[in-house]
C-alpha positions, 0 to 999 in steps of 0.5 A: 535796271541791270549793269548793262542796261546802265552801261547801254544808257550811258553810252546812247546818251553820251553820243547825244551830248545830253547833260543828263544821265538816266536812272531808275528805281528798284521796281522800274518806275520813273522817279518824275519830277517829284510828287512831294506831297505823297512821296517826301519821306520815302527815300531820304537823302543818302549817308555821308560815306566820308569820316568826319576829321577831327575838330581843328582848333584855331589859334588866336592872332599874336597881334593882340593878347590872348585874352582878347580871344575865345578858343574857336572849335571848327567842325564839318557839317553834320547831318544834325546841323542840316536838320537845324536849318532855319530862317530865324532862331527859336527864341524868335518865337519864344521857344528853346533851341532843343524843342524836338527834345528825345523825340523819335523821328517816327513820331515827329514827322507824322505829326508835321504831316498832320499840322492842319492848313484849315485853321484860324489864321494865328494858329496857322502863322504859328504852324509856319513859324514852327516849320521855318525856325532853327531847332536842333535836331532831335537826339537820337538822329542818325546818319541814315536818317540825316536830312529827313526831318528837313525834307518833312518840313520843306514838304509840309510848307509846300502843301501849305502853299508856303512856295517861297518860304519852302524855297527860302529854307532850301537855299538856307541849307549848307548842304544841296542835297538831291532831294532838295534841289528835286523839290526846288525844281518844282518849286520854281516851276510853279513860281514861274522861275523855269530857268532858275529851276534848270539851273539848279539841275544843271551838272547835278544829275542823280538818281533821285532827279526825274528823266522828264525834268531833264528832258525839259531842261534840254529842250529849254537850253535849246538842245532839241536833239539831245532831249528827243533821243534822250525821251527815246531811250528813256521810253525803251528803257521804261524810265519813264511812264506812258503819260509823261512820255506823251507830254514830252513828245507833244512838248519836243514836236507835237506833230510826231505825237502819236496820240494826244493824251489826257492830262495825268490824273496826279499832275506834277509841277513839270506835267502842268508846266508842259500842258500850259506850254502847249496851250492845254493849261489846267485850271489850278482851282481843284489842285493842291493850294501850292499850284495856285502860285502859278496864277500869280505870275501875271499871265493868268486872268484877273479872276484867276489871280484874285482866286489864287490870292485869296486861296493863298491869303487864307493859308496865311502865306500870302501877304494880305497887302498883296491881295488888296493890290489884286483887289484894287487892279481894275474894275470889277468885271461882273457882279456876285461873289468874288466881284462883290468883294472887290467892289466892297474893297474898292468902295471902302478905299474910296471912302477912306479917301474922301474922309466920309465917315458915314460912306466909310461906316456904310461900306464897313457893314456891307462888306464885312460879312462878305469876307467873313463868308469866305474866312478872310475876315483876318486879311480885311482887318489887316489891310484896313484896321489902321485906318479906320481906327480913328474914323467916328463910325456908326454903332454897327460899324464901330463894333466891327472895327472892334473886332478888326482891331483885335484881329489885326493885333493894332490899336489895343486902347481904341480897341478897348474904347469901342468894346461892347457893353457885354460880358462875352466882350469883357471876357475878350478884352481880358484876353487882349489885355493879358489880365486874368479872365473872368468866369464866363458860363456862355456862350460854351466856347467862352467856358471851354477857353476860361478852363483852358487857362485855369492852372489845372494839372495836365494830362499824364501825357503832356506832363511826361512829354514835358518832363522829357523835353518833347515840346514839339510834339506838345505843340504840334498836337495842340495845332490839331486840337485848335483846329478841331476847336475852331470847327466847334469842339470846346473840349479841344479848345480847353486842351490845345489852350492848355498845351501852348501855355504849358510850353510858355506860348501864352501870347499865342494862346490868347490871340488864338482865344480871342479868334475863337470867339470872334470868327465863325469857323464852324466845319 
C-alpha cells in the first residue's frame, strides 16, 4: 500500500470512530484472522529495537546481615526468554533444560511440524509435554528470530487440537506480541469465547492482525456503522478478499449482501464463526481437529459433541473422564457405530454399580472391541481400570482387564496376577516392571522391541547429536519413528526406542513398547 493510501484509510476510519487500523501485506492480500496451520512461521514477530539496559544490582536490605542474602541480577526480557516460555520445568519430564542445545531453528521447526498426531497414546502425551515444557532457547537464537520457536510450538499444539494448552502457553508468555494475540483470537473463537477474543484485540491493532477480525469485533461491540464503513474502505483498498467480505456483509446486514457466497474453501475460525452466526454452520467433522472444540460448547447436538470428544480424546488433548461424561449424558438415540459405544459404556457403568461380576464380565468382553475399533482402548482403560481391578471376572474378561491396567498404568500388582501364561505376556510384564527383557523371537514386533532395549551402539548421526547436546532433535525424530512403528514397522520401533533411551527417557520407552504390543495400530 502506498503512503497516500495508508493516510486516506486512517482518515476515513477516524471519521467512523472505528477502533481498528487497516493494513496490508506487501502483495496486497489480507492477513485474515490467521490461517495458522499454514502460515505459522512466515512472518515472525519484529525484532526489538530498544537496546537492553545494563543489569541492575539490587542491594541487600540493611535490616539483616548481608550474609542472609544472595546478589540478585535483574535484566529485561530477551528473545531467548520468550522462546523458553513453558507451563512446567523440563526436569518434570526428565529432560535437561538445555534440550535444544546448538540445533539451528532451520532444523528444529520442521521437526516440530513433523510431530505425528496419529500415534500411540503415550507417544502423543510425550509430544504434548515437549511442546509445553520450559526449555532454554537454542544457543544460536538471534533477535531477528525471537519468538519464532514459541510460535512454532503454539501452532503445533493448535494443529494437534490442544487449544487449551496453546492458550495457556500464550498467557504464560511475558511479552504479548501481535502474532501471539492473533493466535489467541482464533483459539478463543473456537472455544466459544468471542468476548475474550475481542477483548484481546482491543487497543492492540497492528499490521499482523486481520481487518476481518477487527470488523467482527466492532460489530460485536455494537459499533455497526463503524464496522460497515471499515468494511467498505477495506474492500475498496483491497485489504480483504471477496469471500471474507461477502461473509462480513451478510454478518453486518444480510439484506445488503449482493450475493450469498459459498463457504470459503480454506475456512478460518472467524469465517466458521460468522457462518454459524448466520445460521449456516459448517460441520467440523472434515475440518482440522482444532475445530472439534467448537462442538463442545453445549450448542451442538449430542452426536456432534460425542464425535468431537472422541476425536480430541484420540489426540490425548481431552481428558477421558470428560468423554465418559458425554457417553453417559442420555440414552442412545439409535443403534450402530457410535451409539453401540455409548450403550456399552452405560451398560458397564450399570453393571459396576450393581456389583454384578457376571454382568461386568459380559459387558467388558462385548465393549472392549468396540472401543479398540476406533483406537479408544486407552481412554476406556483410564475410565474403568481402577474400578475393575478387584472384580472377579471370567478368563476372557480378565485378559482384557490385564491389558487395561497396563494401558492405564494402574495396579501393577493386580496386572501381574492376571498376566496370561504366554511368552509375550511375560515379556510385557518385564517391560512394565522395569526388569531386564527376556529374549523373544516372536512376534516380530516383540523381537524389534527387545533389540531396542539392548545396549547396541547408536548410529553415527545420533551419537553426534548427543555429543553436541542436540537432544531435542533426537527425541522428535524418535516420535516420528514410533508412529511408523505403530503402523507396523519393526525397524522403526527399534530405532525409536533406542533414541528415547539414549536421552534418558527409559520409562516413556517402556510404556510405548507396551502399547506397541497391546494396541492394534496398523496403518
